[in-house]
C-alpha positions in Angstrom: 19.1 -0.6 -1.4 20.4 1.7 1.2 22.3 3.5 -1.6 19.2 4.1 -3.5 17.0 5.2 -0.5 19.8 7.8 0.4 20.1 8.9 -3.3 16.3 9.7 -3.4 16.3 11.3 0.0 14.5 8.7 2.0 17.4 8.3 4.6 19.9 10.8 5.9 23.5 10.5 5.5 23.9 9.7 9.2 21.5 6.8 9.0 23.4 5.4 5.9 26.7 5.6 7.8 25.2 3.7 10.7 23.9 1.0 8.5 27.2 0.8 6.5 29.1 0.3 9.9 26.6 -2.3 11.1 26.7 -4.4 8.0 30.7 -4.1 7.9 30.9 -5.4 11.5 28.3 -8.1 11.0 29.4 -9.4 7.6 28.5 -13.1 7.1 31.3 -15.2 5.6 29.9 -17.6 2.8 32.0 -20.5 3.5 31.1 -20.8 7.1 27.4 -20.3 6.2 27.8 -23.3 3.7 29.3 -25.5 6.3 26.6 -24.5 8.9 23.7 -25.4 6.4 25.3 -28.8 5.8 25.3 -29.4 9.4 21.9 -28.1 10.0 20.0 -30.0 7.2 19.1 -33.5 8.4 19.6 -36.5 6.2 16.1 -37.7 5.4 14.9 -39.5 2.4 11.7 -37.6 2.1 11.2 -35.1 -0.7 8.6 -32.4 0.2 8.2 -31.2 -3.3 6.9 -34.6 -4.4 4.3 -35.0 -1.5 0.7 -33.6 -1.7 0.1 -30.9 1.2 -2.4 -33.2 2.9 0.4 -36.1 3.1 2.7 -33.6 4.7 0.3 -33.0 7.6 1.6 -36.0 9.5 5.1 -34.4 9.7 4.0 -30.9 10.9 4.0 -30.0 14.6 3.1 -26.4 14.4 -0.7 -25.6 14.4 -0.5 -22.8 11.7 1.4 -25.2 9.6 -1.2 -28.0 10.0 -3.9 -25.5 9.2 -2.1 -24.5 5.9 -1.8 -28.2 4.9 -5.5 -28.7 5.5 -6.5 -25.8 3.2 -7.3 -26.4 -0.4 -4.1 -27.1 -2.3 -5.2 -24.6 -4.8 -5.1 -21.9 -2.2 -1.2 -21.5 -1.6 -0.7 -17.8 -2.1 -0.4 -15.2 0.7 -1.4 -11.8 -0.4 0.4 -8.8 1.3 -1.9 -5.8 2.2 0.6 -2.9 1.7 -2.3 -0.4 1.9 -2.6 2.6 4.1 -6.6 2.8 4.6 -8.7 0.3 6.5 -11.5 0.2 3.8 -8.9 -0.6 1.1 -7.5 -3.6 3.1 -11.0 -4.8 3.8 -11.9 -4.5 0.1 -8.7 -6.4 -0.8 -9.6 -9.1 1.6 -13.1 -9.5 0.1 -11.9 -9.5 -3.6 -9.0 -12.0 -3.2 -10.2 -14.2 -0.3 -11.4 -17.1 -2.3 -8.0 -17.3 -4.0 -5.5 -17.1 -1.3 -4.6 -18.9 1.9 -3.4 -16.0 3.9 -3.6 -12.2 4.1 -0.5 -10.7 5.3 -1.2 -7.2 6.9 0.9 -4.2 8.1 -1.3 -2.7 10.8 1.1 -0.1 11.7 0.8 1.8 8.4 -3.1 2.0 8.5 -3.6 5.8 8.8 -7.3 5.4 9.9 -7.1 2.4 12.2 -10.0 1.5 14.4 -11.2 -1.6 16.3 -14.1 -2.2 14.0 -11.6 -2.7 11.1 -10.0 -5.6 12.9 -13.4 -7.2 13.8 -14.5 -6.9 10.2 -11.2 -8.4 9.0 -11.6 -11.3 11.2 -15.1 -11.9 9.8 -13.8 -11.9 6.3 -11.0 -14.3 7.2 -13.5 -16.7 8.7 -15.7 -16.6 5.8 -13.0 -17.5 3.4 -11.0 -19.7 5.8 -8.0 -17.4 5.7 -5.0 -17.1 8.0 -4.3 -13.6 9.1 -0.6 -12.7 9.5 0.6 -9.4 11.0 4.0 -8.7 9.4 6.7 -6.5 10.9 10.4 -6.6 10.4 13.3 -4.1 10.4 14.4 -4.5 6.8 12.0 -5.0 3.7 11.6 -4.0 0.1 12.3 -0.4 -0.8 8.5 0.6 -0.9 7.8 -1.0 2.3 10.8 0.6 4.1 9.5 4.0 3.0 6.3 3.3 5.1 7.7 1.4 7.9 11.3 2.6 8.1 12.7 1.9 11.7 16.1 2.7 13.0 17.5 0.0 15.3 20.8 -0.7 16.9 21.0 -3.5 19.5 23.6 -5.7 21.2 23.5 -9.3 21.0 22.5 -9.5 17.3 22.1 -12.7 15.5 23.8 -11.6 12.5 27.2 -13.2 12.7 29.0 -15.6 10.4 26.9 -18.5 11.7 23.6 -16.7 11.5 21.9 -18.7 8.7 23.0 -22.1 10.0 22.0 -21.3 13.5 18.7 -20.0 12.5 18.0 -23.4 10.6 19.1 -25.2 13.7 16.7 -23.2 15.9 13.8 -23.8 13.6 14.4 -27.6 13.5 14.6 -27.5 17.4 11.5 -25.5 17.9 9.4 -27.0 15.1 6.2 -26.7 17.2 6.7 -23.0 17.2 8.0 -22.2 13.7 5.9 -22.5 10.5 8.9 -22.5 8.1 11.3 -20.1 6.5 11.2 -17.2 3.8 14.0 -17.9 1.4 14.7 -17.0 -2.3 16.3 -20.3 -3.1 15.3 -24.1 -2.6 15.8 -25.3 1.0 14.0 -28.0 3.2 13.6 -30.5 0.5 13.8 -33.2 3.0 11.7 -31.3 5.7 8.1 -31.9 4.7 6.9 -30.5 8.1 8.2 -27.1 7.3 6.8 -24.5 4.8 9.1 -22.6 2.6 7.8 -19.1 1.6 8.8 -17.3 -1.5 8.2 -13.4 -1.8 7.9 -11.3 -4.8 5.3 -13.2 -7.0 4.0 -11.7 -10.1 2.8 -13.2 -13.6 6.2 -12.0 -15.1 9.6 -11.4 -13.8 10.2 -7.6 -13.2 12.2 -5.1 -11.1 11.0 -2.0 -9.5 12.7 1.4 -9.3 14.2 0.4 -5.9 15.8 -2.6 -7.0 13.3 -5.3 -5.8 13.0 -8.2 -8.2 9.8 -10.1 -8.6 9.3 -13.8 -9.6 7.2 -15.6 -12.1 5.0 -18.5 -10.9 7.3 -20.8 -12.8 10.4 -19.5 -11.0 8.8 -19.6 -7.6 7.6 -23.1 -7.9 10.0 -25.0 -10.3 13.3 -23.3 -9.5 12.9 -22.2 -5.9 10.6 -24.9 -4.6 8.1 -22.5 -3.0 5.2 -24.0 -1.0 3.7 -20.7 -0.1 3.9 -17.8 -2.8 3.9 -14.3 -1.3 2.3 -11.6 -3.8 1.7 -8.1 -3.0 1.9 -5.6 -5.8 1.2 -8.2 -8.4 -2.3 -8.2 -7.0 -3.0 -4.8 -5.4 -1.8 -2.8 -8.4 -3.6 -5.1 -11.0 -6.6 -3.5 -12.8 -8.9 -6.2 -11.4 -7.7 -7.6 -8.0 -9.9 -10.6 -7.9 -9.0 -11.5 -11.6 -5.3 -11.1 -10.7 -5.5 -13.3 -7.7 -7.4 -15.8 -9.7 -4.8 -15.8 -12.7 -1.8 -16.4 -10.3 -3.7 -19.2 -8.5 -4.3 -21.0 -11.8 -0.8 -20.5 -13.0 0.7 -21.8 -9.8 -1.5 -24.8 -9.7 -0.4 -25.7 -13.3 3.2 -25.5 -12.4 2.9 -27.4 -9.2 1.0 -30.2 -10.8 3.6 -30.6 -13.6 6.4 -30.5 -11.0 5.0 -33.3 -8.9 4.5 -35.4 -12.0 8.1 -34.9 -13.4 10.2 -34.7 -10.1 12.2 -37.6 -9.2 
């Protein structure tokens, strides 16, 4: 992605060199990651993919996770509000609120932010029983990087060869604080108290001009075992956001129901 961002002029040669050096000095060795994963995953006989969400409530310790399990099983999509004006975010929340479980915001890119915006967003969330999630990280998909790009260099980084395994161990140890993980492949089959979030949901599998790949409902649920499906452009760039959210919810429900019937 950095190569593409440099090519189109969104980052300088200096920033590209810094990122290249950082990655080279913190490269993950796959064999050690696999060992760490095996050590981190506990040996339970429970398959979260086979359990209804309400039955997983007893295994959850985190309050947000419990709230998610108590929501309608038909509302298991997060919509990402990658929008830069307050009224557009509020309109999105009102349009798709009945069909999602959570609205993921990026407040730092709102160009006309004001306190009334937050109050109105909270009112909409209460109306539709939505969880509000403010989202900020140092690396994201290309389009988001263009809006949120931050240069960061820090000592004590966790990104060493044991990163993935150690992260999972932390998640298990502090399961009262951690909701789950964002991952593009199946994990936590035997951890029904955790949620697995899969980003990039769209009705069809596509790829944008910055290399970001998007997943169909079937792939997210059947192949990747997603509990919560994260969708952004699949809704916000559709001709009718309400209908787009509704179609995605219907498709996800169908695949989830079929999966629970057939999985062993």
